[in-house]
C-alpha positions in Angstrom: 99.7 101.6 113.9 97.4 99.4 116.3 95.4 100.9 118.8 93.1 99.3 121.8 89.9 98.3 119.9 87.5 100.1 122.7 89.1 103.8 121.5 87.0 106.1 119.6 87.1 105.2 115.6 86.4 107.3 112.7 85.1 104.7 110.7 84.0 100.7 111.3 84.9 98.7 108.0 82.9 95.6 108.1 85.3 92.9 106.4 84.1 89.0 105.4 86.5 86.1 105.7 85.4 83.7 103.5 86.8 80.1 101.5 85.7 76.7 101.6 86.5 74.8 105.2 89.9 74.0 106.4 91.4 76.8 104.4 92.6 78.8 107.6 90.5 81.5 107.6 90.4 81.1 111.6 94.4 81.0 111.7 94.7 83.8 109.2 92.9 86.4 111.0 94.4 85.0 114.7 97.3 86.2 113.3 96.8 89.7 112.2 94.7 90.1 115.3 97.6 88.4 117.6 100.2 88.5 115.7 101.0 84.9 116.2 100.0 81.6 115.2 97.1 79.2 116.9 95.6 75.4 115.8 92.0 75.9 115.2 89.3 73.3 114.8 87.0 74.2 111.6 84.5 76.8 112.4 80.9 76.2 112.7 78.9 78.9 112.3 80.8 82.4 112.2 83.3 84.5 114.7 83.9 88.3 114.4 87.5 89.4 115.4 87.9 93.1 116.1 90.8 95.6 115.6 91.2 99.4 115.6 93.9 100.5 113.4 95.2 103.7 112.8 96.2 104.8 109.1 99.3 106.9 108.0 97.2 110.0 108.0 95.9 109.3 111.3 92.1 107.8 110.5 91.4 105.5 113.4 89.5 102.2 111.7 87.4 99.6 113.4 88.1 96.9 111.2 85.2 94.3 112.0 86.6 90.7 110.6 83.8 88.0 110.4 85.2 84.7 110.0 82.4 82.4 108.1 82.2 79.0 108.2 82.9 77.4 104.9 81.1 74.3 105.1 78.4 74.1 101.9 75.6 73.0 104.5 76.5 76.4 106.7 76.8 78.8 103.6 73.3 79.5 103.9 74.2 81.4 107.0 76.3 84.0 105.2 74.1 85.0 103.0 72.3 88.1 105.6 76.0 88.5 106.7 77.2 90.3 103.0 74.9 93.4 103.8 77.2 96.1 104.8 80.3 94.4 104.2 83.1 96.9 102.7 85.7 94.4 102.0 86.7 90.8 101.8 89.4 88.1 101.9 88.6 85.1 99.9 91.1 82.5 100.8 92.0 78.8 99.2 94.7 76.8 100.3 97.3 76.0 97.5 97.9 72.2 98.8 93.9 71.6 98.1 92.9 71.8 94.2 89.0 71.4 95.4 89.2 75.0 97.6 91.3 76.7 94.6 88.4 75.3 92.2 85.6 76.8 94.1 86.9 80.7 93.9 84.5 81.1 91.1 81.7 79.8 92.7 82.6 82.2 95.9 83.3 85.6 93.6 79.7 84.8 92.1 77.9 84.3 95.8 79.6 87.8 96.9 78.7 89.8 93.4 75.0 88.3 93.6 74.6 90.4 97.1 77.1 92.8 97.2 77.7 94.3 93.6 76.8 98.0 93.6 76.5 97.9 89.7 78.0 96.3 87.0 81.3 98.7 87.2 81.6 98.8 91.2 82.0 95.9 93.9 83.7 96.1 97.3 87.2 95.0 97.0 88.0 91.5 97.4 91.5 90.1 97.3 92.2 86.7 96.6 94.4 85.1 99.2 96.4 81.5 98.8 97.0 80.5 102.1 99.5 77.7 103.5 102.1 78.5 101.2 104.4 77.5 104.0 103.8 73.8 103.3 105.8 73.7 99.7 106.3 70.2 99.3 102.3 69.7 99.5 101.6 72.7 97.1 99.7 71.7 94.1 98.1 75.4 93.0 101.4 77.2 92.0 101.6 81.1 91.5 101.3 81.5 88.1 98.1 79.0 87.5 96.4 81.4 90.5 97.7 84.9 89.2 96.1 83.8 85.7 92.7 83.0 87.4 93.2 86.4 89.7 93.4 88.4 86.4 90.4 86.7 84.5 88.4 87.5 87.8 90.1 91.4 87.7 90.6 90.8 91.4 93.7 91.1 93.1 96.2 88.0 94.4 98.2 87.4 97.4 100.2 84.6 99.0 100.3 84.2 102.3 100.9 81.7 105.4 98.6 81.8 108.1 101.1 79.8 110.3 104.5 82.1 109.7 102.3 84.9 109.4 104.0 85.8 105.9 102.1 88.7 104.1 99.2 88.5 106.8 99.5 92.1 107.9 100.5 93.7 104.7 97.1 92.0 103.3 95.0 93.6 105.8 96.8 96.9 104.7 96.0 96.7 101.3 92.2 95.7 101.7 91.7 98.7 103.6 93.7 100.7 101.3 91.2 99.6 98.5 88.0 100.0 100.8 88.8 103.9 100.6 89.4 103.4 97.3 86.2 102.1 97.0 84.3 104.9 98.6 86.0 107.7 96.7 84.8 105.9 93.6 80.8 105.3 95.1 80.9 109.1 96.1 82.2 110.3 92.4 79.7 107.9 90.9 76.5 108.8 93.0 77.2 112.5 93.6 77.1 115.4 91.4 80.5 116.9 90.4 81.2 120.0 92.6 83.7 123.1 91.8 87.1 121.9 93.1 87.4 123.3 97.1 89.4 121.8 99.5 87.7 120.6 102.6 88.4 120.4 106.0 89.9 116.7 107.8 86.4 116.8 109.2 84.7 117.8 106.1 86.7 114.9 104.4 85.4 112.4 107.2 82.1 113.5 106.7 82.0 112.7 103.3 83.9 109.2 103.7 81.1 108.3 106.3 78.3 109.3 103.9 79.7 107.0 101.1 79.7 104.2 103.5 76.0 104.7 104.0 75.7 105.4 100.4 77.1 102.2 99.4 74.9 100.1 102.5 71.8 101.6 101.2 72.5 100.6 97.9 73.6 97.2 98.2 70.2 96.7 100.6 67.9 97.6 98.1 69.4 95.0 96.4 68.8 92.3 99.1 65.3 93.5 99.8 63.6 91.5 97.4 66.0 88.3 97.9 66.9 87.6 100.9 64.8 85.8 103.7 
């Protein structure tokens, strides 16, 4: 369920939408925020969209969705933006072979700045966009799914024009972010006897995991970013 963005929220999730130019990142985010299609020119720099949602267990989440420029000459702008990011939408255009061939490069780029350790990384969804352009398609589902399996990330196909799977994609990413927070807590905090936490205690635990993840990733960046 959506709530006004200025409502009090329990968590803030910074999510980055990345990929090459003209794969539909801005249109995808506009479709998610406004539930409709709008034409956009290629983005220069970045834009930030905000949407507050309520999860089935009544958690208010403020989503900050960062639309990054995909052009190679602007890619250096995104390095510092990876800090504190809790999840990623990695888009390619199913009608554009070259946008598909850079997926591994983008994933390596993300891992360089956000991976907590060899076994723990913020969730990344691989998104094959523009599936409404059936006759122009050059990347089929099987090929994309095979790459996603090799990279150990989830693959979803969407159309930012029709809205197909756009809302579902963000719901899945939010769920995966919560799972990532739980995994981080289990990994970096000592095991304790099984106890039942109150709702407020559970929220505090999750907020602590967000701060922990940001602290760990910040240490990783401190020597490598300018």
